[in-house]
C-alpha positions as CSV (number, residue, x, y, z in Angstrom):
1,M,-14.5,3.9,6.0
2,D,-15.6,0.4,5.4
3,E,-13.6,-2.5,6.8
4,I,-10.9,-3.6,4.3
5,T,-10.0,-7.2,3.6
6,W,-6.3,-7.4,2.7
7,E,-4.6,-10.1,0.5
8,E,-1.5,-11.7,1.7
9,P,1.7,-9.5,1.4
10,F,3.7,-9.3,-1.7
11,C,7.2,-9.0,-1.1
12,G,10.1,-8.1,-3.6
13,E,13.6,-8.8,-3.1
14,G,14.8,-7.5,0.1
15,A,12.3,-6.6,2.9
16,S,9.9,-4.4,0.8
17,C,6.5,-5.7,1.0
18,F,3.1,-4.3,0.1
19,R,-0.6,-5.5,0.3
20,L,-3.7,-5.1,-1.6
21,G,-7.2,-4.8,-0.4
22,T,-10.7,-3.9,-0.9
23,D,-13.7,-2.9,1.1
24,T,-17.2,-3.7,0.9
25,S,-17.9,-0.9,-1.4
26,G,-15.5,-2.1,-3.9
27,H,-12.8,0.3,-3.3
28,A,-9.3,-0.5,-3.7
29,Y,-6.4,-0.1,-1.3
30,I,-2.5,-0.6,-1.1
31,A,-0.4,-0.3,1.9
32,I,3.1,-1.2,3.1
33,A,2.9,-4.5,4.9
34,G,2.7,-3.7,8.5
35,E,1.2,-0.1,8.1
36,E,-2.3,-1.3,7.0
37,D,-4.1,1.2,9.3
38,T,-2.8,4.2,6.9
39,P,-3.3,2.7,3.3
40,L,-2.9,4.6,0.2
41,T,-6.1,5.9,-1.8
42,D,-6.4,7.6,-5.0
43,S,-5.7,11.0,-3.8
44,R,-2.8,13.5,-4.7
45,D,-1.6,13.1,-1.1
46,A,-1.4,9.2,-1.5
47,L,0.5,9.5,-4.7
48,R,2.8,12.0,-3.0
49,R,3.3,9.4,0.0
50,M,3.9,6.6,-2.4
51,I,6.8,8.4,-4.3
52,L,8.2,9.4,-0.9
53,D,8.1,5.9,0.2
54,I,9.5,4.6,-2.7
55,K,12.5,7.2,-2.6
56,A,13.0,6.0,1.1
57,G,13.5,2.4,-0.3
58,K,10.2,1.1,1.5
59,A,8.9,0.0,-1.8
60,D,11.7,0.0,-4.5
61,H,10.5,-3.1,-6.0
62,L,7.6,-1.1,-7.6
63,L,9.9,1.0,-9.8
């Protein structure tokens, strides 16, 4: 994986924060702030993880 350049965290109400990033190949990434070492990608597993994180309250502002 290429090195990811992260934008500043976007935080909704409460403690829910996420970051967007891109790599040198132009791929986009999203991660829970503080968990940038395991970003979501456009795979079925990533979608599943994002849904589970939303249900767990980690990214409730995305709903």
